[in-house]
VOPAGU-2260 file (C-alpha; in pm, 1 decimal, decimal comma):
REM VOPAGU-2260
SITE   aa  ch    i         X         Y         Z
SITE  MET   A    0       0,0       0,0       0,0
SITE  MET   A    1     283,4     238,8      88,8
SITE  ARG   A    2     461,0     161,4    -239,1
SITE  LEU   A    3     145,9     236,8    -437,0
SITE  LYS   A    4     106,7     575,9    -264,2
SITE  LEU   A    5     472,3     654,5    -329,6
SITE  PHE   A    6     434,4     552,0    -695,5
SITE  ILE   A    7     123,9     770,8    -740,8
SITE  LEU   A    8     287,3    1064,3    -564,6
SITE  SER   A    9     599,3    1028,1    -780,0
SITE  PHE   A   10     386,2    1013,0   -1093,4
SITE  VAL   A   11     193,1    1328,5    -995,6
SITE  VAL   A   12     512,5    1519,6    -913,4
SITE  LEU   A   13     676,8    1410,6   -1238,0
SITE  PHE   A   14     364,9    1509,9   -1433,6
SITE  MET   A   15     360,6    1856,9   -1271,8
SITE  ILE   A   16     729,4    1910,6   -1340,7
SITE  SER   A   17     681,1    1808,1   -1704,4
SITE  ALA   A   18     386,2    2044,1   -1744,7
SITE  ALA   A   19     586,9    2329,1   -1591,7
SITE  ILE   A   20     881,0    2264,1   -1824,1
SITE  ILE   A   21     652,3    2262,7   -2127,5
SITE  ALA   A   22     476,0    2585,5   -2020,4
SITE  LEU   A   23     791,5    2772,1   -1911,7
SITE  PRO   A   24     902,7    2894,2   -2256,1
SITE  TYR   A   25     554,7    3034,7   -2325,2
SITE  VAL   A   26     537,5    3210,5   -1988,2
SITE  LEU   A   27     888,0    3355,1   -2018,1
SITE  HIS   A   28     828,8    3467,9   -2373,8
SITE  HIS   A   29     493,9    3625,2   -2284,4
SITE  ASP   A   30     636,5    3812,1   -1981,8
SITE  PHE   A   31     943,8    3924,5   -2174,6
SITE  ILE   A   32     736,1    4058,7   -2463,4
SITE  ALA   A   33     509,1    4241,3   -2215,5
SITE  GLN   A   34     810,1    4408,7   -2054,6
SITE  ILE   A   35     953,1    4512,8   -2390,6
SITE  SER   A   36     620,8    4663,1   -2494,4
SITE  LEU   A   37     601,7    4859,5   -2168,9
SITE  ILE   A   38     951,1    4991,6   -2229,9
SITE  SER   A   39     875,9    5083,3   -2588,4
SITE  GLN   A   40     562,5    5277,1   -2497,8
SITE  ASP   A   41     722,5    5546,0   -2289,2
SITE  ARG   A   42    1092,9    5529,8   -2227,2
SITE  GLY   A   43    1331,9    5582,4   -2513,9
SITE  PHE   A   44    1393,3    5845,7   -2777,3
SITE  THR   A   45    1366,9    5751,0   -3141,9
SITE  LYS   A   46    1695,5    5742,2   -3330,4
SITE  GLU   A   47    1615,7    6072,8   -3500,4
SITE  GLU   A   48    1520,9    6244,0   -3172,8
SITE  ALA   A   49    1837,2    6121,7   -3003,1
SITE  LYS   A   50    2064,2    6225,1   -3291,9
SITE  ALA   A   51    1911,8    6574,4   -3286,8
SITE  LYS   A   52    2018,0    6620,3   -2922,9
SITE  ILE   A   53    2380,7    6504,0   -2959,7
SITE  GLY   A   54    2614,7    6794,7   -2887,8
SITE  ARG   A   55    2360,9    7001,5   -2694,7
SITE  ARG   A   56    2466,3    7169,2   -2372,9
SITE  VAL   A   57    2241,8    7105,0   -2072,5
SITE  ARG   A   58    2219,4    7195,7   -1706,4
SITE  VAL   A   59    2050,5    7016,2   -1417,9
SITE  VAL   A   60    1722,2    7157,6   -1290,6
SITE  ASN   A   61    1526,7    7055,1    -983,1
SITE  CYS   A   62    1314,4    6750,1   -1058,9
SITE  SER   A   63    1142,4    6478,3    -858,6
SITE  SER   A   64    1404,5    6214,5    -942,3
SITE  LEU   A   65    1717,3    6429,1    -901,7
SITE  LYS   A   66    1849,8    6230,2    -604,4
SITE  LEU   A   67    1793,3    5901,1    -788,0
SITE  ILE   A   68    1976,4    5982,3   -1110,6
SITE  GLY   A   69    2333,9    6054,3   -1009,8
SITE  LYS   A   70    2636,5    6036,5   -1231,0
SITE  ARG   A   71    2879,2    5749,2   -1274,7
SITE  LYS   A   72    3251,8    5785,3   -1323,0
SITE  ASP   A   73    3390,1    5596,5   -1622,9
SITE  ASP   A   74    3683,6    5454,7   -1429,0
SITE  PRO   A   75    3720,1    5083,3   -1347,8
SITE  GLU   A   76    3576,9    5139,4    -998,3
SITE  GLY   A   77    3273,5    5315,7   -1146,1
SITE  ARG   A   78    3197,9    5545,0    -850,7
SITE  TRP   A   79    2863,2    5727,4    -835,8
SITE  MET   A   80    2806,1    6086,5    -727,5
SITE  ASP   A   81    2495,2    6299,2    -679,0
SITE  LEU   A   82    2402,9    6556,3    -939,8
SITE  VAL   A   83    2376,1    6915,7    -825,7
SITE  ILE   A   84    2122,1    7170,3    -951,2
SITE  GLY   A   85    2295,3    7394,7   -1202,3
SITE  GLU   A   86    2561,2    7140,0   -1297,8
SITE  LYS   A   87    2641,1    7154,3   -1670,1
SITE  GLY   A   88    2728,5    6895,3   -1928,3
SITE  THR   A   89    2703,0    6790,9   -2291,2
SITE  VAL   A   90    2489,2    6524,0   -2458,1
SITE  ARG   A   91    2763,5    6322,2   -2627,1
SITE  ARG   A   92    2622,5    5980,8   -2707,4
SITE  MET   A   93    2310,7    5773,7   -2744,4
SITE  GLU   A   94    2269,6    5409,5   -2648,8
SITE  LYS   A   95    2023,7    5169,2   -2809,1
SITE  ILE   A   96    1795,4    5003,1   -2552,3
SITE  ALA   A   97    1537,6    4845,9   -2785,5
SITE  PRO   A   98    1453,9    4860,6   -3155,5
SITE  ASN   A   99    1446,3    5231,9   -3246,0
SITE  GLU   A  100    1470,6    5336,0   -2879,2
SITE  TYR   A  101    1768,0    5518,3   -2734,8
SITE  PHE   A  102    1882,6    5673,5   -2409,5
SITE  LEU   A  103    2089,8    5991,9   -2420,8
SITE  ILE   A  104    2421,2    5999,2   -2236,5
SITE  VAL   A  105    2528,9    6328,7   -2080,5
SITE  TYR   A  106    2894,8    6380,4   -1992,1
SITE  TRP   A  107    2939,7    6629,9   -1708,4
SITE  ASP   A  108    3191,4    6916,2   -1718,0
SITE  LYS   A  109    3343,5    6855,5   -1375,3
SITE  PRO   A  110    3569,0    6684,6   -1306,6
SITE  LYS   A  111    3745,8    6700,5   -1636,5
SITE  GLY   A  112    4003,4    6431,9   -1666,9
SITE  LYS   A  113    4085,8    6086,1   -1777,1
SITE  TYR   A  114    3760,1    5942,9   -1638,1
SITE  PRO   A  115    3461,6    6174,0   -1690,4
SITE  TYR   A  116    3124,1    6135,3   -1520,7
SITE  ARG   A  117    2813,6    6050,4   -1719,3
SITE  SER   A  118    2437,5    6004,8   -1672,4
SITE  TYR   A  119    2171,9    5835,2   -1884,1
SITE  TYR   A  120    1841,9    6000,7   -1972,9
SITE  ARG   A  121    1522,4    5865,7   -2123,9
SITE  LYS   A  122    1242,6    6045,9   -2301,4
SITE  SER   A  123     972,0    5961,4   -2048,2
SITE  GLY   A  124     893,8    5724,6   -1768,1
SITE  GLN   A  125     957,2    5727,9   -1396,7
SITE  PHE   A  126    1322,8    5836,7   -1350,6
SITE  SER   A  127    1595,9    6018,6   -1543,5
SITE  VAL   A  128    1358,9    6199,8   -1776,4
SITE  TYR   A  129    1549,8    6435,0   -2006,4
SITE  HIS   A  130    1290,7    6712,6   -2036,7
SITE  GLU   A  131    1200,6    6704,4   -1666,5
SITE  CYS   A  132    1552,0    6707,7   -1519,6
SITE  LEU   A  133    1757,4    6903,1   -1772,9
SITE  ALA   A  134    1733,3    7245,6   -1929,4
SITE  GLN   A  135    1903,4    7310,1   -2262,7
SITE  GLU   A  136    2159,5    7589,2   -2267,0
């Protein structure tokens, strides 16, 4: 009797594991596609919009996510620092985050040196929004 219960329990567990393995690719694909579509709806600049901003001078203005953005030093240690209202920099690069979606990369004036500081900005969303946190010079 005990062996029969163990056999049935093993069969049920094996069946559940098999069903989970079969369903996993669908679930992962579905969730991944949902995340990509959320990103594409409101985060990145188009390639044309991003290219148009390369070379522009900007300064930091007070925004709701100022303390969350920060700037990262390009050195191997990659230290982070807070941004300060009034700090100035230049939009130097864009980085592709999804098909036809780009973040803008601002390089800050100070400190000037071998390892500059940079920050990433998106078009819209929750944090690091270009038009909310930066004013063009």
